[in-house]
C-alpha positions in Angstrom: -13.2 -55.1 -109.3 -16.5 -56.0 -107.6 -16.6 -56.7 -103.9 -16.1 -60.2 -102.7 -19.0 -62.4 -101.3 -18.5 -61.7 -97.6 -19.4 -64.6 -95.3 -17.4 -63.2 -92.4 -18.9 -64.1 -88.9 -18.2 -60.5 -87.9 -17.8 -57.6 -88.5 -20.7 -57.9 -90.8 -21.3 -57.0 -94.4 -23.1 -53.6 -94.8 -25.3 -52.3 -97.6 -23.4 -50.4 -100.3 -25.6 -47.3 -99.9 -24.8 -47.3 -96.2 -21.1 -47.6 -96.8 -21.2 -44.7 -99.3 -23.0 -42.3 -97.0 -20.9 -43.4 -94.0 -17.7 -42.7 -95.9 -18.9 -39.3 -97.0 -19.8 -38.4 -93.4 -16.2 -38.9 -92.3 -15.2 -36.1 -94.7 -18.1 -33.9 -94.0 -21.5 -34.6 -92.3 -24.5 -33.3 -94.2 -22.9 -30.1 -95.4 -22.0 -28.6 -91.9 -18.3 -28.2 -92.7 -17.2 -30.7 -90.1 -16.6 -34.5 -90.2 -18.9 -36.7 -88.2 -15.9 -37.8 -86.1 -15.0 -34.2 -85.3 -18.3 -33.0 -84.0 -19.2 -32.9 -80.3 -21.5 -35.6 -79.1 -23.4 -32.7 -77.5 -23.9 -30.9 -80.8 -27.4 -30.7 -82.1 -26.3 -32.7 -85.2 -25.2 -35.7 -83.2 -28.0 -35.5 -80.6 -30.4 -35.7 -83.6 -28.5 -38.8 -84.8 -28.7 -40.5 -81.4 -32.4 -39.7 -81.1 -33.1 -41.1 -84.6 -31.1 -44.2 -84.0 -33.1 -44.9 -80.8 -36.4 -44.1 -82.4 -35.6 -46.5 -85.3 -34.9 -49.4 -82.8 -38.3 -48.7 -81.3 -40.1 -48.6 -84.6 -38.4 -51.6 -86.2 -38.8 -53.9 -83.2 -42.1 -52.4 -81.9 -40.5 -51.7 -78.5 -43.1 -51.1 -75.7 -43.3 -47.6 -74.1 -41.9 -48.7 -70.7 -38.6 -49.8 -72.3 -35.6 -47.7 -72.9 -33.1 -48.0 -75.8 -29.5 -47.4 -75.1 -26.3 -47.3 -77.3 -23.4 -48.2 -75.1 -19.9 -49.6 -75.4 -18.0 -52.7 -74.6 -19.7 -55.2 -76.8 -21.6 -58.3 -75.6 -18.4 -59.2 -73.7 -19.1 -56.4 -71.3 -22.8 -57.1 -71.5 -22.2 -60.5 -69.9 -21.2 -58.8 -66.7 -23.4 -55.7 -67.1 -26.5 -57.8 -67.5 -25.7 -59.8 -64.4 -24.8 -56.8 -62.2 -28.1 -55.1 -63.0 -30.3 -58.1 -62.3 -28.5 -60.4 -59.8 -29.4 -59.6 -56.2 -26.5 -58.5 -54.0 -27.4 -60.9 -51.2 -27.7 -64.6 -52.3 -28.1 -63.7 -55.9 -28.7 -66.6 -58.4 -28.8 -66.4 -62.2 -30.0 -69.2 -64.4 -28.3 -69.9 -67.7 -28.7 -72.2 -70.7 -25.3 -73.2 -72.0 -25.5 -73.3 -75.8 -22.0 -72.4 -76.8 -18.9 -70.3 -76.3 -20.6 -67.0 -75.7 -23.2 -68.3 -73.2 -20.3 -70.0 -71.4 -18.4 -66.7 -71.1 -21.6 -65.0 -69.8 -21.8 -67.7 -67.1 -18.2 -67.1 -66.1 -18.8 -63.3 -65.7 -22.0 -63.8 -63.7 -20.1 -66.2 -61.3 -18.0 -63.2 -60.2 -21.2 -61.8 -58.6 -23.2 -64.7 -57.3 -24.4 -68.3 -58.0 -24.8 -69.5 -61.6 -27.4 -72.1 -62.1 -26.9 -74.1 -65.3 -30.3 -75.2 -66.3 -29.2 -77.1 -69.4 -26.2 -77.6 -71.7 -25.5 -79.1 -75.0 -21.7 -79.0 -74.4 -21.4 -82.8 -74.3 -22.6 -82.9 -77.9 -20.2 -80.1 -78.9 -23.2 -77.7 -78.9 -24.8 -79.3 -81.9 -28.4 -78.6 -80.6 -30.4 -76.3 -78.4 -31.2 -78.0 -75.0 -34.9 -78.7 -74.4 -37.1 -80.2 -71.7 -36.0 -78.1 -68.7 -38.0 -75.9 -66.4 -37.0 -72.4 -65.3 -37.1 -72.2 -61.5 -38.9 -69.4 -59.8 -36.2 -68.9 -57.1 -33.6 -67.4 -59.5 -33.2 -63.7 -60.2 -33.3 -64.1 -64.0 -32.9 -66.4 -66.9 -30.1 -65.6 -69.4 -30.1 -66.9 -73.0 -27.9 -66.5 -76.1 -30.4 -66.4 -79.0 -28.0 -67.4 -81.8 -24.7 -69.2 -81.6 -22.3 -67.9 -84.3 -19.6 -70.6 -83.8 -21.8 -73.7 -83.6 -24.7 -72.6 -85.9 -27.6 -73.0 -83.6 -30.5 -70.7 -82.8 -33.4 -70.6 -80.3 -36.6 -70.9 -82.3 -38.8 -70.2 -79.2 -38.3 -68.6 -75.8 -38.7 -70.8 -72.7 -41.6 -70.0 -70.4 -40.4 -68.1 -67.4 -41.8 -66.3 -64.3 -38.5 -64.5 -63.8 -36.9 -61.7 -65.9 -35.5 -63.0 -69.2 -32.2 -61.5 -70.4 -30.9 -62.3 -73.9 -27.7 -61.7 -75.8 -29.0 -61.2 -79.4 -25.7 -60.0 -80.9 -25.9 -62.2 -84.0 -29.6 -62.3 -84.9 -31.1 -59.0 -83.6 -32.9 -57.2 -86.5 -33.0 -60.4 -88.6 -36.7 -61.0 -87.9 -39.6 -59.6 -85.8 -39.3 -60.3 -82.1 -41.7 -59.8 -79.2 -39.7 -57.5 -77.0 -42.2 -57.8 -74.2 -41.0 -61.3 -73.5 -37.6 -60.0 -72.4 -36.6 -57.6 -69.7 -33.2 -57.0 -71.3 -32.0 -57.5 -74.8 -28.4 -56.6 -75.7 -26.3 -57.1 -78.8 -23.1 -55.8 -80.4 -23.8 -53.8 -83.6 -21.2 -55.7 -85.7 -23.4 -58.6 -86.9 -26.6 -57.2 -88.4 -26.7 -53.5 -87.5 -23.4 -51.7 -88.2 -19.7 -51.6 -87.5 -18.1 -52.7 -84.2 -18.0 -50.1 -81.5 -21.5 -49.8 -80.0 -23.9 -52.2 -78.3 -27.6 -51.7 -78.3 -29.5 -52.4 -75.0 -33.3 -52.6 -74.9 -34.4 -52.6 -71.3 -37.6 -52.8 -69.4 -37.2 -49.8 -67.0 -39.6 -51.4 -64.5 -37.2 -54.3 -64.0 -34.2 -52.2 -63.0 -33.0 -51.1 -59.5 -34.0 -54.2 -57.6 -30.7 -55.9 -56.8 -29.9 -54.1 -53.6 -26.4 -53.6 -54.7 -24.4 -50.5 -55.5 -23.5 -50.6 -59.2 -20.6 -48.6 -60.7 -22.0 -45.7 -62.8 -20.6 -47.0 -66.1 -22.3 -50.4 -65.5 -25.6 -49.0 -64.2 -28.3 -49.1 -66.8 -30.4 -46.7 -64.9 -27.6 -44.1 -65.0 -27.3 -44.5 -68.8 -31.0 -44.3 -69.2 -31.1 -41.0 -67.2 -28.5 -39.6 -69.5 -30.1 -40.8 -72.8 -27.0 -42.9 -73.6 -24.8 -39.8 -73.1 -23.3 -40.5 -69.7 -19.9 -40.7 -71.4 -18.8 -39.8 -74.9 -20.6 -42.4 -77.2 -19.0 -44.1 -80.2 -20.4 -41.6 -82.7 -19.4 -43.3 -85.9 -20.7 -46.7 -85.0 -24.0 -45.3 -83.9 -24.3 -43.2 -87.0 -23.7 -46.2 -89.3 -26.1 -48.3 -87.3 -28.7 -45.5 -87.8 -28.1 -45.6 -91.6 -28.4 -49.4 -91.6 -31.7 -49.3 -89.7 -32.9 -46.7 -92.2 -32.0 -49.2 -95.0 -33.9 -52.0 -93.2 -36.9 -49.7 -92.8 -36.8 -48.7 -96.5 -36.9 -52.3 -97.7 -39.9 -53.3 -95.5 -38.7 -53.6 -91.9 -38.4 -56.8 -89.9 -40.9 -58.9 -91.9 -38.9 -58.2 -95.1 -35.7 -59.0 -93.3 -37.1 -62.3 -92.1 -38.3 -63.2 -95.7 -34.9 -62.3 -97.1 -33.0 -64.2 -94.4 -35.2 -67.3 -94.7 -34.7 -67.4 -98.4 -30.9 -67.4 -98.0 -31.0 -70.0 -95.3 -33.3 -72.3 -97.4 -30.9 -72.1 -100.3 -27.7 -73.0 -98.4 -29.3 -75.7 -96.2 -31.1 -77.1 -99.2 -27.8 -77.6 -101.0 -26.1 -79.0 -97.8 -28.8 -81.6 -97.5 -29.0 -82.4 -101.2 -25.3 -82.6 -102.0 -23.8 -86.0 -101.1 -20.4 -84.4 -100.5 -21.5 -82.2 -97.6 -23.4 -82.5 -94.3 -24.6 -80.1 -91.7 -23.2 -80.0 -88.2 -26.3 -79.1 -86.2 -29.7 -80.5 -85.4 -32.0 -79.6 -88.3 -34.7 -78.1 -86.0 -32.1 -75.8 -84.4 -30.3 -74.6 -87.4 -29.3 -70.9 -87.4 -30.7 -68.6 -90.1 -27.6 -66.5 -89.6 -24.7 -69.0 -89.5 -24.8 -72.2 -91.5 -22.1 -74.6 -90.4 -21.2 -77.6 -92.5 -18.4 -80.0 -93.3 -17.2 -82.2 -96.2 -18.0 -85.9 -95.8 -14.6 -86.7 -97.2 -12.2 -83.8 -96.4 -9.1 -85.6 -97.5 -10.6 -86.2 -101.0 -12.3 -82.8 -101.6 -11.0 -80.0 -99.3 -8.2 -78.8 -101.6 -10.5 -78.6 -104.6 -13.4 -77.0 -102.7 -11.2 -74.4 -101.1 -9.8 -73.4 -104.5 -13.3 -73.2 -106.0 -14.7 -70.9 -103.4 -11.6 -68.7 -103.3 -11.7 -68.4 -107.1 -15.3 -67.4 -106.9 -14.3 -64.5 -104.7 -15.9 -65.8 -101.6 -14.4 -64.7 -98.3 -14.8 -65.7 -94.6 -16.1 -69.2 -95.2 -13.7 -71.1 -93.0 -15.3 -72.6 -89.9 -14.4 -71.9 -86.4 -11.7 -74.2 -84.9 -14.3 -75.5 -82.4 -16.3 -77.0 -85.3 -14.0 -77.1 -88.3 -15.3 -77.3 -91.8 -17.1 -74.2 -93.1 -19.4 -71.5 -91.8 -21.5 -69.3 -94.0 -22.6 -66.2 -92.0 -25.5 -64.7 -93.8 -26.2 -61.5 -92.0 -28.9 -59.0 -93.1 -27.0 -57.2 -95.9 -25.6 -60.3 -97.6 -27.5 -60.5 -100.9 -29.1 -63.7 -102.0 -26.9 -63.6 -105.1 -23.9 -64.3 -102.9 -25.6 -67.4 -101.5 -26.3 -68.5 -105.1 -22.6 -68.2 -105.9 -21.7 -70.5 -103.0 -24.4 -73.0 -103.9 -23.1 -73.1 -107.5 -19.6 -73.7 -106.2 -20.9 -76.7 -104.1 -22.6 -78.1 -107.1 -19.5 -77.7 -109.2 -17.5 -79.6 -106.7 -20.1 -82.5 -106.9 -20.0 -82.3 -110.7 -16.2 -82.6 -110.9 -15.6 -84.9 -108.0 
């Protein structure tokens, strides 16, 4: 039986060739007589994996030389606090945030444990259906924090606000989906489990020149300078997640890197949004100009009349993970890097079939 069409919002779908090699490594890694999950993280085999993973991040995203690449733990949920503690000053610290959804709101709550949170703008009053615009970033804050893509509400920053202060960004759900100018950010962080690999590791891309300026003592496990000094090996790293992320980045490189990923993802997004806009039975839930390439959110115009039939159609088509988050309702098609365009075509065909038989 073939695999289902996986629209899960996370963990992500992974390329078949990555899954095959990853599963083989659990039995034995590259003929060394030991499993990947048995070897020491200090072994030459795993050190080589870590170095290659970090080098691939640098190569794929064109990371400047004065930035470090780290593979840490705790997900973006720890990153909310870790980003703040490494950039918010100890005395009178102020962090600026743009509230675009659940995850940015959680980041604000964590930062408030350390100092003042300045909410520059929010789309909460409109149930986060758009990205706020028209605000200015003050120069008297320690940093600006953004959430680049909002998995629950289906919105995405299409440009980065001008800022004279360090810009920190949670890119958990759209990192590696397109080329980015890393130099515009002092810190990028993101959980692996959307576009890069299985849950368990978080990539941090950090401007080393921006660290160490808070005047506070930071616990070692939260101090990005400590992790940089130990090449992501301050503590035992999540070896399996890093290895599978490395394999996924190799796959991305093999098919053309970030420009190819952007073309692939734009094609999928154009297909699904084109059908949402064309089909009179559906409507999108977000402002058109802010629509996420990764997470398309939509609802039925008449749920009472069509929900039962539509749910049966997409389940019969072996589509999984399409149900929308409770905050939005309806449906959410998460189209991360490894989701093939063929899966999107299956969903579009189901939507057309609902219209034909309505």
